[in-house]
C-alpha positions in Angstrom: 28.1 -6.8 1.3 29.9 -10.0 2.3 28.9 -11.4 5.6 31.5 -11.4 8.3 32.5 -14.3 10.5 30.8 -14.2 14.0 33.2 -13.0 16.7 31.9 -15.0 19.7 32.1 -18.7 18.7 32.7 -22.1 20.2 34.1 -24.9 18.1 32.6 -28.3 18.1 34.7 -31.1 16.5 37.0 -30.8 13.5 35.9 -27.8 11.4 38.2 -28.3 8.4 35.4 -29.5 6.2 33.4 -27.3 3.7 31.0 -25.7 4.1 31.6 -24.1 7.4 28.5 -24.5 9.5 27.6 -21.8 12.2 24.7 -22.5 14.5 23.4 -19.7 16.7 23.2 -20.5 20.4 19.5 -20.0 20.7 19.0 -22.6 17.9 21.4 -25.0 19.5 19.5 -24.6 22.8 16.2 -25.2 21.1 17.3 -28.3 19.3 18.8 -29.7 22.5 15.6 -29.0 24.5 13.5 -30.6 21.7 15.8 -33.6 21.9 15.3 -33.9 25.6 11.5 -33.9 25.1 11.6 -36.7 22.4 10.4 -40.0 23.7 9.3 -42.7 21.2 8.1 -41.0 18.1 10.5 -39.0 15.9 10.5 -35.2 16.1 12.4 -32.6 14.1 13.0 -29.0 13.2 13.5 -27.0 10.1 16.7 -25.0 10.0 16.5 -21.4 9.0 19.2 -18.9 8.0 21.4 -18.0 5.0 24.3 -19.3 2.9 27.1 -17.4 1.4 30.9 -16.8 0.9 33.0 -15.4 3.7 36.7 -14.8 3.0 36.5 -17.2 0.1 34.9 -20.0 2.1 31.4 -21.5 1.7 29.5 -20.9 4.9 26.1 -21.7 6.3 24.6 -19.6 9.1 21.8 -21.3 10.9 20.0 -18.5 13.0 16.6 -20.0 13.4 14.6 -23.3 13.8 11.0 -24.3 13.5 9.6 -27.4 15.0 8.3 -29.8 12.3 4.5 -30.1 12.8 4.1 -33.5 11.3 6.6 -36.3 10.4 5.1 -39.3 8.7 6.5 -42.6 9.9 6.3 -46.1 8.6 8.5 -48.4 10.6 12.0 -46.9 10.3 11.1 -44.7 7.3 10.1 -41.1 7.7 8.7 -38.5 5.3 7.8 -34.8 5.2 4.3 -34.2 3.8 3.8 -31.3 1.4 1.3 -29.7 3.8 4.1 -29.8 6.5 6.4 -28.0 4.1 3.8 -25.4 3.2 3.2 -24.7 6.9 6.9 -24.3 7.5 7.2 -21.8 4.7 4.5 -19.6 6.2 6.0 -19.9 9.7 9.4 -19.0 8.4 8.1 -15.8 6.8 6.1 -15.0 10.0 8.9 -15.4 12.5 12.1 -15.0 10.4 11.2 -12.6 7.6 13.3 -13.1 4.4 15.5 -15.9 5.8 15.3 -19.2 4.0 14.8 -22.9 4.9 18.3 -24.4 4.8 17.5 -28.0 5.8 16.2 -30.0 8.7 17.0 -31.8 11.9 15.7 -35.3 12.7 15.5 -36.7 16.2 14.8 -40.4 15.8 14.9 -42.6 19.0 16.4 -46.0 18.4 17.6 -45.2 14.9 21.2 -45.7 13.9 23.3 -42.5 13.7 23.5 -42.7 9.9 21.6 -41.5 6.9 19.6 -44.2 5.2 18.2 -44.2 1.7 14.8 -42.8 2.7 16.2 -39.9 4.6 18.5 -39.0 1.7 15.5 -39.2 -0.7 13.4 -36.9 1.5 16.2 -34.4 1.7 16.9 -34.4 -2.0 13.2 -33.8 -2.7 12.7 -31.0 -0.2 16.2 -29.4 -0.1 17.9 -30.0 -3.4 20.1 -26.8 -3.1 23.9 -27.1 -2.8 25.1 -27.0 0.8 21.6 -27.6 2.3 22.0 -29.1 5.8 20.7 -32.3 7.5 21.3 -33.0 11.2 20.4 -36.3 12.9 20.3 -36.5 16.7 20.1 -39.4 19.2 18.0 -38.4 22.2 19.3 -41.2 24.4 23.1 -40.9 23.8 23.0 -37.1 23.2 24.9 -37.5 20.0 24.5 -35.5 16.7 25.9 -35.7 13.2 25.9 -32.9 10.6 25.6 -33.4 6.8 25.8 -31.1 3.8 24.2 -31.8 0.5 27.0 -31.8 -2.1 27.6 -33.6 -5.4 24.0 -35.0 -5.2 24.7 -36.7 -1.9 24.6 -36.0 1.9 28.3 -35.7 3.0 29.1 -35.8 6.7 30.6 -32.6 8.1 32.8 -33.5 11.1 32.6 -30.2 13.0 30.7 -26.9 13.3 30.6 -23.7 15.3 28.2 -22.4 17.9 28.1 -18.6 17.8 26.5 -16.0 20.2 24.7 -12.9 19.2 21.4 -11.1 19.7 18.8 -13.2 18.1 15.3 -11.7 18.8 13.6 -13.6 16.0 14.5 -17.0 17.5 13.9 -15.9 21.0 10.5 -14.6 20.1 9.6 -17.8 18.3 10.7 -19.9 21.4 8.6 -17.7 23.7 5.5 -17.6 21.4 5.4 -21.4 20.9 6.7 -22.6 24.3 3.3 -24.1 25.4 2.9 -25.9 22.1 6.5 -27.1 21.7 6.9 -27.8 25.5 10.6 -26.9 25.4 10.8 -24.5 28.3 9.9 -26.0 31.7 8.8 -23.6 34.5 7.9 -23.9 38.1 4.9 -22.1 39.8 6.4 -19.4 42.0 3.8 -16.7 41.6 2.8 -16.7 45.3 6.3 -16.4 46.5 7.1 -13.7 43.9 4.1 -11.6 45.1 5.0 -12.0 48.7 8.7 -11.1 48.2 7.9 -8.2 46.0 5.5 -6.7 48.5 8.2 -6.9 51.2 10.6 -5.2 48.8 8.2 -2.4 48.0 7.5 -1.8 51.8 11.2 -1.6 52.6 11.8 0.9 49.9 8.9 3.1 51.0 10.0 3.0 54.6 13.6 4.0 53.6 12.2 6.8 51.4 10.0 8.2 54.3 12.9 8.0 56.7 15.2 10.0 54.4 12.5 12.6 53.9 12.0 13.0 57.7 15.8 13.4 58.1 15.9 16.1 55.4 13.1 18.1 57.2 14.9 18.0 60.6 18.2 18.9 59.1 16.8 21.9 57.3 15.1 23.1 60.5 18.3 22.7 62.5 20.4 24.6 59.9 17.9 27.5 59.9 18.0 27.7 63.7 21.8 27.9 63.7 21.8 30.7 61.1 19.3 32.7 63.1 21.4 32.3 66.3 24.6 33.4 64.6 23.0 36.5 62.9 21.2 37.7 66.0 24.2 36.9 68.3 26.7 38.9 66.2 24.5 42.0 65.9 23.4 42.1 69.5 26.3 40.6 71.5 27.0 43.9 73.4 23.4 44.4 74.6 22.6 42.2 77.6 19.0 43.0 77.6 18.7 42.3 74.0 20.6 39.1 74.5 18.1 38.1 77.1 15.4 38.9 74.5 17.2 36.8 71.9 17.5 33.9 74.3 13.7 34.1 74.9 13.1 34.3 71.1 15.4 31.3 70.5 13.6 29.3 73.1 10.3 30.1 71.5 11.7 29.4 68.0 13.1 26.1 69.2 9.8 25.1 70.7 8.1 26.1 67.5 10.5 24.2 65.2 10.2 21.1 67.5 6.4 21.3 67.4 6.4 21.7 63.6 8.9 18.9 63.2 6.8 16.6 65.3 3.7 17.5 63.3 5.5 16.8 60.0 7.0 13.6 61.3 3.5 12.5 62.3 2.2 13.4 58.9 5.0 11.4 57.3 4.4 8.4 59.5 0.8 8.5 58.6 1.6 8.8 54.9 4.1 5.9 55.3 1.5 3.7 56.9 -0.9 4.4 54.0 1.9 3.6 51.4 2.7 0.4 53.2 -0.7 -0.9 52.5 0.7 -2.5 49.3 -1.7 -4.9 47.4 -1.4 -6.8 44.2 -2.3 -3.8 42.1 0.6 -1.8 43.6 3.0 -4.6 42.7 1.8 -4.7 39.1 1.9 -0.9 38.9 5.5 -0.8 40.3 6.7 -3.4 37.7 4.7 -1.6 35.0 3.9 -3.0 31.6 7.3 -4.7 31.3 6.1 -7.9 33.0 3.2 -9.9 31.7 2.4 -12.1 34.8 -0.1 -14.2 33.0 2.3 -15.2 30.2 5.4 -15.1 32.4 7.2 -12.8 30.0 9.4 -9.8 31.0 10.5 -7.1 28.5 14.0 -5.8 29.2 14.0 -2.1 30.2 16.9 0.4 30.2 19.4 -0.4 32.9 18.1 -3.9 33.5 20.4 -6.8 34.4 19.4 -10.4 35.2 20.2 -9.6 38.8 18.0 -6.5 38.9 15.1 -8.4 37.1 15.3 -11.2 39.7 15.4 -8.7 42.5 12.5 -6.7 41.0 10.2 -9.7 40.4 11.2 -12.1 43.2 12.7 -9.9 45.8 16.2 -11.6 45.7 18.8 -13.0 43.3 17.7 -16.6 43.6 16.2 -16.8 40.1 19.2 -15.4 38.1 20.4 -18.8 37.0 16.9 -20.1 36.3 16.3 -17.1 34.0 19.6 -17.7 32.2 18.7 -21.4 31.7 15.1 -20.8 30.5 16.2 -18.3 27.9 19.3 -20.1 26.7 21.7 -17.4 27.9 25.3 -18.4 28.2 26.2 -14.9 29.2 23.7 -13.2 31.5 25.1 -9.8 30.6 24.2 -10.1 26.9 20.6 -8.8 27.2 19.3 -5.7 25.4 16.4 -3.2 25.7 13.2 -4.7 24.3 14.3 -8.3 24.6 11.6 -10.7 25.9 12.6 -13.0 28.7 10.8 -16.0 30.0 10.6 -15.9 33.8 10.2 -19.0 36.0 
């Protein structure tokens, strides 16, 4: 079945060249973060995805990226050792299944934004297939150039697309390797999170107890009113019996008031016990969805970024931070089972 063009896309540059290059947003975010972390030594990433024809046009869909473990450098020349390629093959299969290595991205501080003879030689050796991709980035100027391997040469492609879709493979790779790759900064907010969440749990328990008490009193009042109406209608013509009814009502009122007071006291006591929330209560309330040690939250049914922030931190202050850490351009595009990094 022929692959369809992605629906949610953002155009970068002039896209009239062939092949059409589509870079998934998580990949674009990963490459940009890697670029920001590059200082003096060159770094890079292997590009993962698939190639094919869509509506008669050659297209390359880059849906994954793996950080290159080792780039050999001699002066301004770089090389990709065979052991590095073998490791990339294994990681590609581990994280991205049957998808293929389509090319590579090189982040080379101080190097001209152009392909030199050594880069072309490395690419031809490791990625000799038609329409394989090479990307060079300048970490200082924040510039990038795309090339496609055609006619035995790397030809510059003047534009590409960034597209948006669910990409659990790339997201899981970013989360699993974030400590090694150092592309996802975080701030220690555990103490604040625990404090805010305890307050949130206490407030909810207090509201729940108050609602329960109101229900008990309302039920008792309703019952009393029904008793008054039934007895009053059947005995309205008998003064003596009315006096007896009045006495009964007074006793019943006193009894209900006493019972209500007892139940209220019991509820208050239970509420005080519930309010003794500790760290175990917090973890139990969040459930297995949140791994506090790793800082990873698994999206549950009905979750939004706002509800996750409220649930973990007690307010909405971390919504933008969660979006940024997970490369989410649209905070509403999350799905059940998705893993999110939390600050």
